[in-house]
N, CA, C, O and the ligand as a Tripos MOL2 file, in Angstrom:
@<TRIPOS>MOLECULE
protein
  309   307    78     0     0
PROTEIN
NO_CHARGES

@<TRIPOS>ATOM
      1 N          94.3350   72.6540  232.1850 N.3       1 MET1
      2 CA         93.8410   71.5240  232.9980 C.3       1 MET1
      3 C          92.7530   70.8040  232.2060 C.2       1 MET1
      4 O          91.9490   71.4380  231.5220 O.2       1 MET1
      5 N          92.7330   69.4650  232.3050 N.am      2 PRO2
      6 CA         91.7660   68.7190  231.5690 C.3       2 PRO2
      7 C          90.2810   68.9000  232.0660 C.2       2 PRO2
      8 O          90.0000   68.9320  233.2640 O.2       2 PRO2
      9 N          89.4650   69.0030  231.1760 N.am      3 ALA3
     10 CA         87.9510   69.0400  231.4870 C.3       3 ALA3
     11 C          87.2530   68.2180  230.4710 C.2       3 ALA3
     12 O          87.7630   67.9730  229.3780 O.2       3 ALA3
     13 N          85.9990   67.7620  230.8600 N.am      4 LEU4
     14 CA         85.1990   67.0210  229.9700 C.3       4 LEU4
     15 C          84.4000   67.9750  229.0500 C.2       4 LEU4
     16 O          83.7570   68.9040  229.5410 O.2       4 LEU4
     17 N          84.4370   67.7590  227.7690 N.am      5 THR5
     18 CA         83.6890   68.5650  226.8460 C.3       5 THR5
     19 C          82.6440   67.7030  226.1680 C.2       5 THR5
     20 O          83.0200   66.7140  225.5400 O.2       5 THR5
     21 N          81.3560   68.0080  226.2510 N.am      6 ALA6
     22 CA         80.3210   67.1630  225.6040 C.3       6 ALA6
     23 C          80.5540   67.2640  224.1250 C.2       6 ALA6
     24 O          80.7130   68.3610  223.5890 O.2       6 ALA6
     25 N          80.5750   66.1400  223.4620 N.am      7 THR7
     26 CA         80.8860   66.0700  222.0250 C.3       7 THR7
     27 C          79.8520   65.3030  221.2170 C.2       7 THR7
     28 O          79.7240   65.5130  220.0110 O.2       7 THR7
     29 N          79.1050   64.4040  221.8800 N.am      8 VAL8
     30 CA         78.0240   63.7000  221.1140 C.3       8 VAL8
     31 C          76.7340   63.8620  221.8840 C.2       8 VAL8
     32 O          76.7090   63.7680  223.1110 O.2       8 VAL8
     33 N          75.6870   64.1020  221.1650 N.am      9 PHE9
     34 CA         74.3660   64.3200  221.8270 C.3       9 PHE9
     35 C          73.3120   63.3880  221.2250 C.2       9 PHE9
     36 O          73.3810   63.0400  220.0470 O.2       9 PHE9
     37 N          72.3700   63.0030  222.0190 N.am     10 ASN10
     38 CA         71.3040   62.1460  221.4720 C.3      10 ASN10
     39 C          70.1170   63.0110  220.9110 C.2      10 ASN10
     40 O          70.2010   64.2350  220.8110 O.2      10 ASN10
     41 N          69.0900   62.3430  220.5790 N.am     11 GLY11
     42 CA         67.9420   63.0120  219.9500 C.3      11 GLY11
     43 C          67.2960   64.0250  220.8100 C.2      11 GLY11
     44 O          66.6640   64.9460  220.2930 O.2      11 GLY11
     45 N          67.4170   63.9100  222.1200 N.am     12 GLN12
     46 CA         66.9010   64.8170  223.1370 C.3      12 GLN12
     47 C          67.8660   65.9290  223.4820 C.2      12 GLN12
     48 O          67.6640   66.7110  224.4110 O.2      12 GLN12
     49 N          68.9520   65.9640  222.6690 N.am     13 LYS13
     50 CA         69.9600   66.9940  222.8940 C.3      13 LYS13
     51 C          70.6810   66.8480  224.1810 C.2      13 LYS13
     52 O          71.2680   67.7990  224.6960 O.2      13 LYS13
     53 N          70.6390   65.6090  224.7270 N.am     14 ARG14
     54 CA         71.4030   65.3910  226.0090 C.3      14 ARG14
     55 C          72.6830   64.7290  225.6290 C.2      14 ARG14
     56 O          72.7260   63.8360  224.7830 O.2      14 ARG14
     57 N          73.7870   65.2060  226.3050 N.am     15 PRO15
     58 CA         75.0970   64.6430  225.9650 C.3      15 PRO15
     59 C          75.2320   63.1120  226.3180 C.2      15 PRO15
     60 O          74.7740   62.6620  227.3680 O.2      15 PRO15
     61 N          75.8380   62.3910  225.4530 N.am     16 ILE16
     62 CA         76.0650   61.0010  225.6680 C.3      16 ILE16
     63 C          77.5520   60.6100  225.6540 C.2      16 ILE16
     64 O          77.9590   59.5380  226.1000 O.2      16 ILE16
     65 N          78.3170   61.5390  225.1180 N.am     17 ALA17
     66 CA         79.7700   61.2770  225.0660 C.3      17 ALA17
     67 C          80.5570   62.6320  225.2670 C.2      17 ALA17
     68 O          80.1260   63.7060  224.8470 O.2      17 ALA17
     69 N          81.7430   62.4850  225.9430 N.am     18 TRP18
     70 CA         82.5060   63.6290  226.2070 C.3      18 TRP18
     71 C          83.9640   63.3960  225.8280 C.2      18 TRP18
     72 O          84.4560   62.2680  225.8360 O.2      18 TRP18
     73 N          84.6130   64.4510  225.5090 N.am     19 LYS19
     74 CA         86.0480   64.3630  225.1550 C.3      19 LYS19
     75 C          86.9070   65.0330  226.2140 C.2      19 LYS19
     76 O          86.5090   66.0530  226.7760 O.2      19 LYS19
     77 N          88.0450   64.4920  226.4880 N.am     20 CYS20
     78 CA         88.9700   65.1420  227.3760 C.3      20 CYS20
     79 C          89.5220   66.3010  226.6150 C.2      20 CYS20
     80 O          89.9180   66.1460  225.4600 O.2      20 CYS20
     81 N          89.5650   67.4970  227.2380 N.am     21 SER21
     82 CA         89.9690   68.6490  226.5240 C.3      21 SER21
     83 C          91.4600   68.7390  226.3310 C.2      21 SER21
     84 O          91.9320   69.5560  225.5410 O.2      21 SER21
     85 N          92.2090   67.9250  227.0300 N.am     22 ASP22
     86 CA         93.6830   67.9820  226.8510 C.3      22 ASP22
     87 C          94.1810   66.9120  225.8700 C.2      22 ASP22
     88 O          95.3170   67.0070  225.4040 O.2      22 ASP22
     89 N          93.3630   65.8900  225.5390 N.am     23 CYS23
     90 CA         93.7500   64.9970  224.5310 C.3      23 CYS23
     91 C          92.4230   64.6040  223.9000 C.2      23 CYS23
     92 O          91.4000   65.2380  224.1580 O.2      23 CYS23
     93 N          92.4320   63.5270  223.0450 N.am     24 GLU24
     94 CA         91.2510   63.2450  222.3160 C.3      24 GLU24
     95 C          90.5030   62.0220  222.8570 C.2      24 GLU24
     96 O          89.7110   61.4120  222.1390 O.2      24 GLU24
     97 N          90.7420   61.6770  224.0730 N.am     25 THR25
     98 CA         90.1120   60.4810  224.5810 C.3      25 THR25
     99 C          88.6430   60.6870  224.8050 C.2      25 THR25
    100 O          88.2650   61.7370  225.3230 O.2      25 THR25
    101 N          87.7940   59.7630  224.4540 N.am     26 VAL26
    102 CA         86.3700   59.9190  224.6080 C.3      26 VAL26
    103 C          85.8160   59.0370  225.6920 C.2      26 VAL26
    104 O          86.2000   57.8790  225.8540 O.2      26 VAL26
    105 N          84.8640   59.6450  226.4570 N.am     27 PHE27
    106 CA         84.1920   58.9530  227.5210 C.3      27 PHE27
    107 C          82.7350   58.9510  227.1480 C.2      27 PHE27
    108 O          82.1500   60.0110  226.9280 O.2      27 PHE27
    109 N          82.1300   57.7690  227.0700 N.am     28 ALA28
    110 CA         80.7580   57.7730  226.6240 C.3      28 ALA28
    111 C          79.8740   56.8770  227.5900 C.2      28 ALA28
    112 O          80.3620   56.0210  228.3270 O.2      28 ALA28
    113 N          78.5790   57.1540  227.5100 N.am     29 LEU29
    114 CA         77.6340   56.3110  228.2380 C.3      29 LEU29
    115 C          77.6080   54.9340  227.6060 C.2      29 LEU29
    116 O          78.0630   54.7920  226.4710 O.2      29 LEU29
    117 N          77.1070   53.9230  228.2710 N.am     30 ASP30
    118 CA         77.0560   52.5700  227.7570 C.3      30 ASP30
    119 C          76.3060   52.3780  226.4920 C.2      30 ASP30
    120 O          76.6840   51.6020  225.6150 O.2      30 ASP30
    121 N          75.2250   53.1100  226.4180 N.am     31 ARG31
    122 CA         74.3430   52.9690  225.2130 C.3      31 ARG31
    123 C          73.9290   54.4170  224.7070 C.2      31 ARG31
    124 O          73.8550   55.3930  225.4530 O.2      31 ARG31
    125 N          73.6800   54.4310  223.4070 N.am     32 VAL32
    126 CA         73.3800   55.7490  222.8180 C.3      32 VAL32
    127 C          72.0710   56.2470  223.3540 C.2      32 VAL32
    128 O          71.8610   57.4590  223.3940 O.2      32 VAL32
    129 N          71.1140   55.3190  223.7990 N.am     33 ASP33
    130 CA         69.8730   55.8100  224.3210 C.3      33 ASP33
    131 C          69.8900   55.9280  225.8490 C.2      33 ASP33
    132 O          68.8510   56.1010  226.4860 O.2      33 ASP33
    133 N          71.0570   55.8330  226.4000 N.am     34 ALA34
    134 CA         71.2010   55.9270  227.8600 C.3      34 ALA34
    135 C          70.9190   57.2800  228.3130 C.2      34 ALA34
    136 O          71.1950   58.2360  227.5890 O.2      34 ALA34
    137 N          70.3600   57.4370  229.5190 N.am     35 ILE35
    138 CA         70.0920   58.7160  230.0700 C.3      35 ILE35
    139 C          71.2160   59.0130  231.1470 C.2      35 ILE35
    140 O          71.6710   58.1470  231.8940 O.2      35 ILE35
    141 N          71.5640   60.1890  231.1380 N.am     36 LEU36
    142 CA         72.6110   60.6660  232.1200 C.3      36 LEU36
    143 C          72.0150   60.6900  233.4940 C.2      36 LEU36
    144 O          71.3190   61.6560  233.8070 O.2      36 LEU36
    145 N          72.2200   59.7360  234.3260 N.am     37 THR37
    146 CA         71.7930   59.6420  235.6430 C.3      37 THR37
    147 C          72.8810   60.0310  236.5990 C.2      37 THR37
    148 O          74.0240   60.2540  236.2020 O.2      37 THR37
    149 N          72.5200   60.1150  237.8800 N.am     38 LYS38
    150 CA         73.4970   60.3490  238.9080 C.3      38 LYS38
    151 C          74.6390   59.2630  238.8900 C.2      38 LYS38
    152 O          75.8330   59.5310  239.0240 O.2      38 LYS38
    153 N          74.1340   58.0460  238.7150 N.am     39 LYS39
    154 CA         75.0540   56.8810  238.6640 C.3      39 LYS39
    155 C          76.0330   56.9210  237.4670 C.2      39 LYS39
    156 O          77.2440   56.7480  237.6010 O.2      39 LYS39
    157 N          75.4170   57.1630  236.2820 N.am     40 SER40
    158 CA         76.2720   57.1720  235.1070 C.3      40 SER40
    159 C          77.1520   58.3660  235.0790 C.2      40 SER40
    160 O          78.2600   58.2740  234.5510 O.2      40 SER40
    161 N          76.7330   59.5180  235.6260 N.am     41 THR41
    162 CA         77.5690   60.6920  235.7150 C.3      41 THR41
    163 C          78.7930   60.4110  236.5890 C.2      41 THR41
    164 O          79.9210   60.7790  236.2610 O.2      41 THR41
    165 N          78.5310   59.7640  237.6800 N.am     42 GLU42
    166 CA         79.6040   59.4150  238.6680 C.3      42 GLU42
    167 C          80.5830   58.4240  237.9770 C.2      42 GLU42
    168 O          81.7950   58.5150  238.1700 O.2      42 GLU42
    169 N          80.0370   57.4690  237.1660 N.am     43 GLN43
    170 CA         80.8960   56.5150  236.4860 C.3      43 GLN43
    171 C          81.8440   57.2970  235.4550 C.2      43 GLN43
    172 O          83.0530   57.0740  235.4000 O.2      43 GLN43
    173 N          81.2240   58.1850  234.6870 N.am     44 ILE44
    174 CA         81.9810   58.9880  233.7320 C.3      44 ILE44
    175 C          83.1040   59.8230  234.5130 C.2      44 ILE44
    176 O          84.2520   59.8830  234.0740 O.2      44 ILE44
    177 N          82.7290   60.4330  235.6360 N.am     45 ASN45
    178 CA         83.6750   61.1720  236.3530 C.3      45 ASN45
    179 C          84.8740   60.3020  236.8380 C.2      45 ASN45
    180 O          86.0440   60.6840  236.8230 O.2      45 ASN45
    181 N          84.4430   59.0960  237.2680 N.am     46 LYS46
    182 CA         85.4330   58.1380  237.7780 C.3      46 LYS46
    183 C          86.4030   57.6880  236.7040 C.2      46 LYS46
    184 O          87.6110   57.6120  236.9300 O.2      46 LYS46
    185 N          85.8750   57.3990  235.5690 N.am     47 ASP47
    186 CA         86.7080   57.0300  234.3900 C.3      47 ASP47
    187 C          87.6490   58.1060  234.1010 C.2      47 ASP47
    188 O          88.8460   57.8810  233.9210 O.2      47 ASP47
    189 N          87.0920   59.3630  234.0490 N.am     48 PHE48
    190 CA         87.9000   60.5430  233.7160 C.3      48 PHE48
    191 C          88.9880   60.7830  234.7380 C.2      48 PHE48
    192 O          90.1120   61.1350  234.3830 O.2      48 PHE48
    193 N          88.6650   60.5950  236.0000 N.am     49 GLU49
    194 CA         89.6480   60.7650  237.0650 C.3      49 GLU49
    195 C          90.7960   59.7520  236.8600 C.2      49 GLU49
    196 O          91.9730   60.1030  236.9380 O.2      49 GLU49
    197 N          90.4360   58.5470  236.6090 N.am     50 MET50
    198 CA         91.4360   57.4950  236.3220 C.3      50 MET50
    199 C          92.3940   57.8560  235.1990 C.2      50 MET50
    200 O          93.6140   57.7130  235.2800 O.2      50 MET50
    201 N          91.7140   58.3600  234.0960 N.am     51 HIS51
    202 CA         92.3440   58.7900  232.8820 C.3      51 HIS51
    203 C          93.3280   59.9040  233.2040 C.2      51 HIS51
    204 O          94.4700   59.8660  232.7460 O.2      51 HIS51
    205 N          92.9140   60.8780  233.9710 N.am     52 CYS52
    206 CA         93.7030   62.0670  234.2580 C.3      52 CYS52
    207 C          94.9470   61.6920  235.1540 C.2      52 CYS52
    208 O          96.0570   62.2070  235.0180 O.2      52 CYS52
    209 N          94.6360   60.7700  236.0460 N.am     53 LYS53
    210 CA         95.8080   60.3240  236.9340 C.3      53 LYS53
    211 C          96.8880   59.6610  236.0940 C.2      53 LYS53
    212 O          98.0790   59.8200  236.3610 O.2      53 LYS53
    213 N          96.4670   58.9200  235.0830 N.am     54 GLY54
    214 CA         97.4380   58.2460  234.2230 C.3      54 GLY54
    215 C          98.0020   59.0610  233.2220 C.2      54 GLY54
    216 O          99.2050   58.9580  232.9810 O.2      54 GLY54
    217 N          97.2160   59.9450  232.5380 N.am     55 GLN55
    218 CA         97.6490   60.7490  231.3840 C.3      55 GLN55
    219 C          98.0710   62.1390  231.6840 C.2      55 GLN55
    220 O          99.0060   62.6420  231.0620 O.2      55 GLN55
    221 N          97.4360   62.7780  232.5970 N.am     56 HIS56
    222 CA         97.7040   64.1200  232.9900 C.3      56 HIS56
    223 C          97.9640   64.2870  234.4190 C.2      56 HIS56
    224 O          97.2490   65.0320  235.0890 O.2      56 HIS56
    225 N          99.0030   63.6000  234.9610 N.am     57 PRO57
    226 CA         99.2430   63.5870  236.3310 C.3      57 PRO57
    227 C          99.4890   64.9940  236.8800 C.2      57 PRO57
    228 O         100.1000   65.8270  236.2100 O.2      57 PRO57
    229 N          98.9920   65.2650  238.1530 N.am     58 GLY58
    230 CA         99.2130   66.5230  238.7540 C.3      58 GLY58
    231 C          98.2300   67.6020  238.3510 C.2      58 GLY58
    232 O          98.2280   68.6890  238.9280 O.2      58 GLY58
    233 N          97.4070   67.3190  237.3810 N.am     59 SER59
    234 CA         96.4830   68.3600  236.9160 C.3      59 SER59
    235 C          95.1910   68.3510  237.7720 C.2      59 SER59
    236 O          94.8050   67.3470  238.3690 O.2      59 SER59
    237 N          94.5740   69.5060  237.7860 N.am     60 GLN60
    238 CA         93.2530   69.5710  238.4970 C.3      60 GLN60
    239 C          92.2190   68.9590  237.6150 C.2      60 GLN60
    240 O          92.2030   69.2300  236.4140 O.2      60 GLN60
    241 N          91.3500   68.1410  238.1550 N.am     61 ILE61
    242 CA         90.3430   67.3820  237.3990 C.3      61 ILE61
    243 C          88.9910   68.0630  237.5260 C.2      61 ILE61
    244 O          88.4780   68.2960  238.6210 O.2      61 ILE61
    245 N          88.4440   68.3670  236.3780 N.am     62 ILE62
    246 CA         87.0840   69.0180  236.3420 C.3      62 ILE62
    247 C          86.1310   67.9780  235.7900 C.2      62 ILE62
    248 O          86.1850   67.7170  234.5880 O.2      62 ILE62
    249 N          85.2620   67.3660  236.5790 N.am     63 GLY63
    250 CA         84.3590   66.3560  236.1510 C.3      63 GLY63
    251 C          82.9890   67.0140  235.7900 C.2      63 GLY63
    252 O          82.8470   68.2360  235.7430 O.2      63 GLY63
    253 N          82.0220   66.1470  235.5470 N.am     64 LEU64
    254 CA         80.6720   66.6640  235.1760 C.3      64 LEU64
    255 C          79.9420   66.9840  236.3960 C.2      64 LEU64
    256 O          80.2620   66.4850  237.4740 O.2      64 LEU64
    257 N          78.9580   67.8100  236.2630 N.am     65 ASP65
    258 CA         78.0430   68.1030  237.3700 C.3      65 ASP65
    259 C          77.2440   66.8790  237.5860 C.2      65 ASP65
    260 O          76.8230   66.2390  236.6220 O.2      65 ASP65
    261 N          77.0090   66.5130  238.8420 N.am     66 ILE66
    262 CA         76.1830   65.3560  239.1710 C.3      66 ILE66
    263 C          74.6960   65.8420  239.2010 C.2      66 ILE66
    264 O          74.3420   66.8080  239.8750 O.2      66 ILE66
    265 N          73.9090   65.1500  238.4700 N.am     67 PRO67
    266 CA         72.4480   65.5530  238.5050 C.3      67 PRO67
    267 C          71.8600   65.2860  239.8720 C.2      67 PRO67
    268 O          72.2590   64.3240  240.5280 O.2      67 PRO67
    269 N          70.9350   66.0950  240.3190 N.am     68 HIS68
    270 CA         70.3870   65.9890  241.6550 C.3      68 HIS68
    271 C          69.5180   64.7500  241.8280 C.2      68 HIS68
    272 O          69.4550   64.1640  242.9080 O.2      68 HIS68
    273 N          68.8690   64.3730  240.7780 N.am     69 GLU69
    274 CA         67.9800   63.1590  240.8980 C.3      69 GLU69
    275 C          68.2970   62.1240  239.8480 C.2      69 GLU69
    276 O          69.0360   62.3660  238.8930 O.2      69 GLU69
    277 N          67.7190   60.9800  240.0560 N.am     70 ASP70
    278 CA         67.9980   59.8710  239.1420 C.3      70 ASP70
    279 C          66.8650   59.7820  238.0660 C.2      70 ASP70
    280 O          66.5230   58.7020  237.5850 O.2      70 ASP70
    281 N          66.3270   60.9310  237.7300 N.am     71 LEU71
    282 CA         65.1750   60.8470  236.7520 C.3      71 LEU71
    283 C          65.6360   61.3380  235.3760 C.2      71 LEU71
    284 O          64.8670   61.9430  234.6300 O.2      71 LEU71
    285 N          66.8930   61.0690  235.0600 N.am     72 GLY72
    286 CA         67.3720   61.6170  233.7860 C.3      72 GLY72
    287 C          67.5970   63.0890  233.8500 C.2      72 GLY72
    288 O          67.6400   63.7960  232.8430 O.2      72 GLY72
    289 N          67.7410   63.5370  235.0970 N.am     73 GLY73
    290 CA         67.7280   64.9770  235.3060 C.3      73 GLY73
    291 C          69.0800   65.6130  234.9800 C.2      73 GLY73
    292 O          70.0320   65.5210  235.7540 O.2      73 GLY73
    293 N          69.1370   66.2400  233.8520 N.am     74 TRP74
    294 CA         70.3110   67.0780  233.6010 C.3      74 TRP74
    295 C          70.0410   68.3490  234.4250 C.2      74 TRP74
    296 O          68.9710   68.9440  234.2970 O.2      74 TRP74
    297 N          70.9720   68.7610  235.2460 N.am     75 PRO75
    298 CA         70.7080   69.8680  236.1770 C.3      75 PRO75
    299 C          70.2280   71.1170  235.4940 C.2      75 PRO75
    300 O          70.8060   71.5470  234.4960 O.2      75 PRO75
    301 N          69.2110   71.6850  236.0020 N.am     76 THR76
    302 CA         68.6580   72.9270  235.3370 C.3      76 THR76
    303 C          69.4890   74.0470  235.7160 C.2      76 THR76
    304 O          69.9120   74.1360  236.8680 O.2      76 THR76
    305 N          69.7760   74.9810  234.7560 N.am     77 PRO77
    306 CA         70.6720   76.0950  235.0270 C.3      77 PRO77
    307 C          70.1550   77.0720  236.0690 C.2      77 PRO77
    308 O          70.8270   78.0550  236.3810 O.2      77 PRO77
    309 ZN         93.1770   63.3550  228.5170 Zn       78 ZN78
@<TRIPOS>BOND
     1     1     2 1
     2     2     3 1
     3     3     4 2
     4     3     5 am
     5     5     6 1
     6     6     7 1
     7     7     8 2
     8     7     9 am
     9     9    10 1
    10    10    11 1
    11    11    12 2
    12    11    13 am
    13    13    14 1
    14    14    15 1
    15    15    16 2
    16    15    17 am
    17    17    18 1
    18    18    19 1
    19    19    20 2
    20    19    21 am
    21    21    22 1
    22    22    23 1
    23    23    24 2
    24    23    25 am
    25    25    26 1
    26    26    27 1
    27    27    28 2
    28    27    29 am
    29    29    30 1
    30    30    31 1
    31    31    32 2
    32    31    33 am
    33    33    34 1
    34    34    35 1
    35    35    36 2
    36    35    37 am
    37    37    38 1
    38    38    39 1
    39    39    40 2
    40    39    41 am
    41    41    42 1
    42    42    43 1
    43    43    44 2
    44    43    45 am
    45    45    46 1
    46    46    47 1
    47    47    48 2
    48    47    49 am
    49    49    50 1
    50    50    51 1
    51    51    52 2
    52    51    53 am
    53    53    54 1
    54    54    55 1
    55    55    56 2
    56    55    57 am
    57    57    58 1
    58    58    59 1
    59    59    60 2
    60    59    61 am
    61    61    62 1
    62    62    63 1
    63    63    64 2
    64    63    65 am
    65    65    66 1
    66    66    67 1
    67    67    68 2
    68    67    69 am
    69    69    70 1
    70    70    71 1
    71    71    72 2
    72    71    73 am
    73    73    74 1
    74    74    75 1
    75    75    76 2
    76    75    77 am
    77    77    78 1
    78    78    79 1
    79    79    80 2
    80    79    81 am
    81    81    82 1
    82    82    83 1
    83    83    84 2
    84    83    85 am
    85    85    86 1
    86    86    87 1
    87    87    88 2
    88    87    89 am
    89    89    90 1
    90    90    91 1
    91    91    92 2
    92    91    93 am
    93    93    94 1
    94    94    95 1
    95    95    96 2
    96    95    97 am
    97    97    98 1
    98    98    99 1
    99    99   100 2
   100    99   101 am
   101   101   102 1
   102   102   103 1
   103   103   104 2
   104   103   105 am
   105   105   106 1
   106   106   107 1
   107   107   108 2
   108   107   109 am
   109   109   110 1
   110   110   111 1
   111   111   112 2
   112   111   113 am
   113   113   114 1
   114   114   115 1
   115   115   116 2
   116   115   117 am
   117   117   118 1
   118   118   119 1
   119   119   120 2
   120   119   121 am
   121   121   122 1
   122   122   123 1
   123   123   124 2
   124   123   125 am
   125   125   126 1
   126   126   127 1
   127   127   128 2
   128   127   129 am
   129   129   130 1
   130   130   131 1
   131   131   132 2
   132   131   133 am
   133   133   134 1
   134   134   135 1
   135   135   136 2
   136   135   137 am
   137   137   138 1
   138   138   139 1
   139   139   140 2
   140   139   141 am
   141   141   142 1
   142   142   143 1
   143   143   144 2
   144   143   145 am
   145   145   146 1
   146   146   147 1
   147   147   148 2
   148   147   149 am
   149   149   150 1
   150   150   151 1
   151   151   152 2
   152   151   153 am
   153   153   154 1
   154   154   155 1
   155   155   156 2
   156   155   157 am
   157   157   158 1
   158   158   159 1
   159   159   160 2
   160   159   161 am
   161   161   162 1
   162   162   163 1
   163   163   164 2
   164   163   165 am
   165   165   166 1
   166   166   167 1
   167   167   168 2
   168   167   169 am
   169   169   170 1
   170   170   171 1
   171   171   172 2
   172   171   173 am
   173   173   174 1
   174   174   175 1
   175   175   176 2
   176   175   177 am
   177   177   178 1
   178   178   179 1
   179   179   180 2
   180   179   181 am
   181   181   182 1
   182   182   183 1
   183   183   184 2
   184   183   185 am
   185   185   186 1
   186   186   187 1
   187   187   188 2
   188   187   189 am
   189   189   190 1
   190   190   191 1
   191   191   192 2
   192   191   193 am
   193   193   194 1
   194   194   195 1
   195   195   196 2
   196   195   197 am
   197   197   198 1
   198   198   199 1
   199   199   200 2
   200   199   201 am
   201   201   202 1
   202   202   203 1
   203   203   204 2
   204   203   205 am
   205   205   206 1
   206   206   207 1
   207   207   208 2
   208   207   209 am
   209   209   210 1
   210   210   211 1
   211   211   212 2
   212   211   213 am
   213   213   214 1
   214   214   215 1
   215   215   216 2
   216   215   217 am
   217   217   218 1
   218   218   219 1
   219   219   220 2
   220   219   221 am
   221   221   222 1
   222   222   223 1
   223   223   224 2
   224   223   225 am
   225   225   226 1
   226   226   227 1
   227   227   228 2
   228   227   229 am
   229   229   230 1
   230   230   231 1
   231   231   232 2
   232   231   233 am
   233   233   234 1
   234   234   235 1
   235   235   236 2
   236   235   237 am
   237   237   238 1
   238   238   239 1
   239   239   240 2
   240   239   241 am
   241   241   242 1
   242   242   243 1
   243   243   244 2
   244   243   245 am
   245   245   246 1
   246   246   247 1
   247   247   248 2
   248   247   249 am
   249   249   250 1
   250   250   251 1
   251   251   252 2
   252   251   253 am
   253   253   254 1
   254   254   255 1
   255   255   256 2
   256   255   257 am
   257   257   258 1
   258   258   259 1
   259   259   260 2
   260   259   261 am
   261   261   262 1
   262   262   263 1
   263   263   264 2
   264   263   265 am
   265   265   266 1
   266   266   267 1
   267   267   268 2
   268   267   269 am
   269   269   270 1
   270   270   271 1
   271   271   272 2
   272   271   273 am
   273   273   274 1
   274   274   275 1
   275   275   276 2
   276   275   277 am
   277   277   278 1
   278   278   279 1
   279   279   280 2
   280   279   281 am
   281   281   282 1
   282   282   283 1
   283   283   284 2
   284   283   285 am
   285   285   286 1
   286   286   287 1
   287   287   288 2
   288   287   289 am
   289   289   290 1
   290   290   291 1
   291   291   292 2
   292   291   293 am
   293   293   294 1
   294   294   295 1
   295   295   296 2
   296   295   297 am
   297   297   298 1
   298   298   299 1
   299   299   300 2
   300   299   301 am
   301   301   302 1
   302   302   303 1
   303   303   304 2
   304   303   305 am
   305   305   306 1
   306   306   307 1
   307   307   308 2
@<TRIPOS>SUBSTRUCTURE
     1 MET1         2 RESIDUE 1 A MET
     2 PRO2         6 RESIDUE 1 A PRO
     3 ALA3        10 RESIDUE 1 A ALA
     4 LEU4        14 RESIDUE 1 A LEU
     5 THR5        18 RESIDUE 1 A THR
     6 ALA6        22 RESIDUE 1 A ALA
     7 THR7        26 RESIDUE 1 A THR
     8 VAL8        30 RESIDUE 1 A VAL
     9 PHE9        34 RESIDUE 1 A PHE
    10 ASN10       38 RESIDUE 1 A ASN
    11 GLY11       42 RESIDUE 1 A GLY
    12 GLN12       46 RESIDUE 1 A GLN
    13 LYS13       50 RESIDUE 1 A LYS
    14 ARG14       54 RESIDUE 1 A ARG
    15 PRO15       58 RESIDUE 1 A PRO
    16 ILE16       62 RESIDUE 1 A ILE
    17 ALA17       66 RESIDUE 1 A ALA
    18 TRP18       70 RESIDUE 1 A TRP
    19 LYS19       74 RESIDUE 1 A LYS
    20 CYS20       78 RESIDUE 1 A CYS
    21 SER21       82 RESIDUE 1 A SER
    22 ASP22       86 RESIDUE 1 A ASP
    23 CYS23       90 RESIDUE 1 A CYS
    24 GLU24       94 RESIDUE 1 A GLU
    25 THR25       98 RESIDUE 1 A THR
    26 VAL26      102 RESIDUE 1 A VAL
    27 PHE27      106 RESIDUE 1 A PHE
    28 ALA28      110 RESIDUE 1 A ALA
    29 LEU29      114 RESIDUE 1 A LEU
    30 ASP30      118 RESIDUE 1 A ASP
    31 ARG31      122 RESIDUE 1 A ARG
    32 VAL32      126 RESIDUE 1 A VAL
    33 ASP33      130 RESIDUE 1 A ASP
    34 ALA34      134 RESIDUE 1 A ALA
    35 ILE35      138 RESIDUE 1 A ILE
    36 LEU36      142 RESIDUE 1 A LEU
    37 THR37      146 RESIDUE 1 A THR
    38 LYS38      150 RESIDUE 1 A LYS
    39 LYS39      154 RESIDUE 1 A LYS
    40 SER40      158 RESIDUE 1 A SER
    41 THR41      162 RESIDUE 1 A THR
    42 GLU42      166 RESIDUE 1 A GLU
    43 GLN43      170 RESIDUE 1 A GLN
    44 ILE44      174 RESIDUE 1 A ILE
    45 ASN45      178 RESIDUE 1 A ASN
    46 LYS46      182 RESIDUE 1 A LYS
    47 ASP47      186 RESIDUE 1 A ASP
    48 PHE48      190 RESIDUE 1 A PHE
    49 GLU49      194 RESIDUE 1 A GLU
    50 MET50      198 RESIDUE 1 A MET
    51 HIS51      202 RESIDUE 1 A HIS
    52 CYS52      206 RESIDUE 1 A CYS
    53 LYS53      210 RESIDUE 1 A LYS
    54 GLY54      214 RESIDUE 1 A GLY
    55 GLN55      218 RESIDUE 1 A GLN
    56 HIS56      222 RESIDUE 1 A HIS
    57 PRO57      226 RESIDUE 1 A PRO
    58 GLY58      230 RESIDUE 1 A GLY
    59 SER59      234 RESIDUE 1 A SER
    60 GLN60      238 RESIDUE 1 A GLN
    61 ILE61      242 RESIDUE 1 A ILE
    62 ILE62      246 RESIDUE 1 A ILE
    63 GLY63      250 RESIDUE 1 A GLY
    64 LEU64      254 RESIDUE 1 A LEU
    65 ASP65      258 RESIDUE 1 A ASP
    66 ILE66      262 RESIDUE 1 A ILE
    67 PRO67      266 RESIDUE 1 A PRO
    68 HIS68      270 RESIDUE 1 A HIS
    69 GLU69      274 RESIDUE 1 A GLU
    70 ASP70      278 RESIDUE 1 A ASP
    71 LEU71      282 RESIDUE 1 A LEU
    72 GLY72      286 RESIDUE 1 A GLY
    73 GLY73      290 RESIDUE 1 A GLY
    74 TRP74      294 RESIDUE 1 A TRP
    75 PRO75      298 RESIDUE 1 A PRO
    76 THR76      302 RESIDUE 1 A THR
    77 PRO77      306 RESIDUE 1 A PRO
    78 ZN78       309 GROUP 0 **** ****
């Protein structure tokens, strides 16, 4: 089943681009210095969902975890 795999990181070691694990399609934030916010995470998940519906129909979609806050918060483990 397709999942998003972080593939590009910025200077703060935060992911800014992800690859579909079932093909090589890349999903990236708008800018390299963009911070992964709740909004941008939802956007990536939405793009990925659209991609999966078109390219991997019938598969279970595993998106990114949505950060709890809009403070650039990558969820703490
Ligand atoms: Zn794919």
